[in-house]
C-alpha positions as CSV (number, residue, x, y, z in Angstrom):
1,M,11.6,-4.7,6.1
2,A,8.3,-4.2,4.3
3,I,7.7,-5.0,0.7
4,A,5.3,-3.1,-1.7
5,A,4.2,-4.6,-5.0
6,S,2.0,-2.8,-7.5
7,S,-0.1,-3.5,-10.5
8,T,-2.1,-1.1,-12.6
9,I,-5.9,-1.4,-13.2
10,D,-7.1,1.5,-15.5
11,S,-6.3,4.7,-13.5
12,L,-6.1,2.8,-10.2
13,S,-3.2,0.9,-8.8
14,L,-3.2,-2.0,-6.4
15,T,-0.5,-1.8,-3.8
16,Q,0.4,-4.3,-1.1
17,M,2.6,-3.3,1.9
18,Q,3.8,-5.0,5.0
19,V,2.8,-3.2,8.1
20,S,4.5,-4.0,11.4
21,G,3.6,-3.1,15.0
22,M,-0.1,-4.1,14.8
23,T,-1.2,-6.3,17.8
24,C,-5.1,-6.3,17.6
25,A,-8.2,-5.5,15.6
26,S,-8.1,-1.9,16.8
27,C,-4.7,-1.5,15.2
28,V,-6.1,-2.8,11.9
29,T,-8.9,-0.2,12.1
30,R,-6.4,2.6,12.8
31,V,-4.2,1.6,9.8
32,E,-7.3,1.3,7.5
33,K,-8.6,4.7,8.7
34,A,-5.2,6.4,8.2
35,L,-4.9,5.0,4.7
36,K,-8.5,5.8,3.7
37,A,-7.8,9.4,4.7
38,V,-5.2,9.8,2.0
39,T,-6.7,11.6,-1.0
40,G,-7.0,9.3,-4.0
41,V,-7.3,6.0,-2.0
42,A,-10.4,4.1,-3.0
43,E,-10.3,0.9,-1.0
44,V,-8.2,-0.5,1.9
45,S,-8.0,-3.9,3.4
46,V,-5.6,-4.8,6.3
47,N,-4.8,-8.3,7.5
48,L,-3.5,-8.6,11.1
49,A,-2.3,-12.2,10.7
50,T,-0.1,-11.5,7.6
51,E,0.6,-7.9,8.6
52,Q,-0.3,-6.9,5.1
53,A,-2.2,-3.9,3.8
54,T,-3.8,-3.9,0.3
55,I,-4.6,-0.5,-1.0
56,Q,-6.4,0.4,-4.2
57,A,-5.7,4.1,-5.1
58,L,-5.2,6.4,-8.0
59,T,-1.9,5.9,-9.7
60,S,-0.9,9.4,-8.6
61,V,-0.8,8.3,-5.0
62,S,2.8,7.5,-4.2
63,A,4.0,4.7,-2.0
64,D,5.8,7.2,0.2
65,L,2.5,9.0,0.9
66,L,1.0,5.7,2.0
67,V,4.0,4.9,4.2
68,K,3.8,8.3,5.9
69,A,0.1,7.7,6.6
70,I,0.9,4.3,8.2
71,E,3.7,5.9,10.2
72,N,1.5,8.8,11.4
73,A,-0.9,6.2,12.7
74,G,1.9,4.8,14.8
75,Y,3.0,1.7,12.8
76,A,6.0,0.9,10.6
77,A,6.0,0.3,6.9
78,A,8.6,0.6,4.2
79,T,8.9,0.0,0.5
80,R,11.3,-1.8,-1.8
81,E,11.2,-0.9,-5.5
82,L,10.9,-3.6,-8.0
83,I,12.0,-2.8,-11.6
84,M,11.0,-5.3,-14.3
85,E,12.5,-5.3,-17.8
86,I,10.0,-6.3,-20.5
87,E,11.4,-7.5,-23.8
88,G,9.8,-8.3,-27.1
89,M,7.2,-5.5,-27.2
90,T,6.8,-4.0,-30.7
91,C,3.9,-1.6,-30.3
92,A,1.7,0.3,-27.8
């Protein structure tokens, strides 16, 4: 099962995803190329050893769209949503 975590930086978000099925540097290149082809993706880094992709993209780019790009390249990825409750905020 893959995990995606996100944090927002201005109008860009940083997303990390687990990618399975990669066996070599060529696989890394294929995944990076597929993710970079998604409109709104600014930067991509894929680590073969940890099977992790780090994607910087516009906040309008959904995790589902990134997963589809990875799957279309022939690899597996999935997301798990993390909802955090923030208490104590009193203003914008």
